[in-house]
Structure formats: C-alpha cells, structure tokens
N, C-alpha and C positions, 0 to 999 in steps of 0.2 A: 845194375841193367836188367832190361827187359827182353826177353827172348819169347817169340812165337814158331814152334817148330813144326811144320807141315810133313806128314809122313805118308806115303805109297806105298804099302806092300809089295813085296812080287808074288805072286800067287797066292792061293786062297789061305785065310788064316785059319791055323788048326789049331788044336787044345793046348799042344806044346808050346807052340808058336806065341802064342797069346801068354802064356806061363812064364815063358823068357820075354816078353814085353814086360809083363808087368814085374818082373826080377829087376829088370833095367830102370823101370820109371820107380821103382821103389827104393832104388840103391843109386842115386844120382851119384856124379864127383864130388868132393870136398868142396864147399862153397855153392851149390846149386842147391836153389830150394823148387822143387817142384809144385806150382801152383794150382792147375788145372789138367786136367788129361780128358779129352772128347773123341770118342768115335765119331766119324762123320758117315754123311752119303756124299757123292759126288767125286770129284777128281783125287782128295786125298782122304787116306783112312783115320788118321789120327790129329789132334791137332795138340800139341801141349805148349803150354804158358810154363817157363822157368824163370827165376831170376837167378843172376850170378853176378861176379863180380867184373867181368872181361868179355870179349871174343875167344878169344884162346879156350876158356871153360866152359864157352858155349858149344865150341868144337868136339872137347872130348867128351861132352854129352851126348854128342848124335853119333859119335865114331861107332860105338856099338851094334848102331841099326844097319850100318853101308853092306851088312853081310846077306841082309834080306830085305830091305826096304831103300827107296829113294827117300832123301828130306832136301827141303828148303827153310833155311833157319831166317827169320827177319827179324831185326833190331828195332824194337818200339821205345818209344817213351810215351810217357803220360800227357793226357790233354792237356795239363796247367803246364807242364815244361813246354810243352809246343807251343802256346800260347805267349809264353816269355820269348821266345822267339821272333816272333812275328808283331807283337804288341810294343 
C-alpha cells in the first residue's frame, strides 16, 4: 500500500529536531519503505511518501511524530489501479 503523510511541525525546527526527524525517517518500522521525503512551503512542513503492508503499519510510522508535530496520512493508489476501478 502507498501512504502520503503530511507533517506540520509545532514550533520552529531546530538542528536537534531535524536530526531527530532524520533518525525517525531513516529507521522506519519493519515492513515500511520510505520512498521520498520533501520539505515544503505552505501549510505543511514535510511530505513523506512510504510504502507498507497495511494501515496499522502506517500508523506505527507516524506515532513517533506525535510529540512535536501534527500529521495527516493519506492512503493512495496508483493511477493504473484507479483506472481499473472506473473502467
């Protein structure tokens, strides 16, 4: 499954907080692959694209962020899989 997580940090990102974020992103839960990480301008500070086996695993991926950020995780499907549903 594909997951897109939107992250809004609480407070200003410090050097220590960024190092902590990097550590969490580089060591995801078992079964999760982090494909892309983007720092963004606007409403959210980071966008992380991951792949994992199920929603419970996706939740375990974002739990460490709850201490210092708010998150929103979207379940995504590929364009090809979506077309199969509509055609």
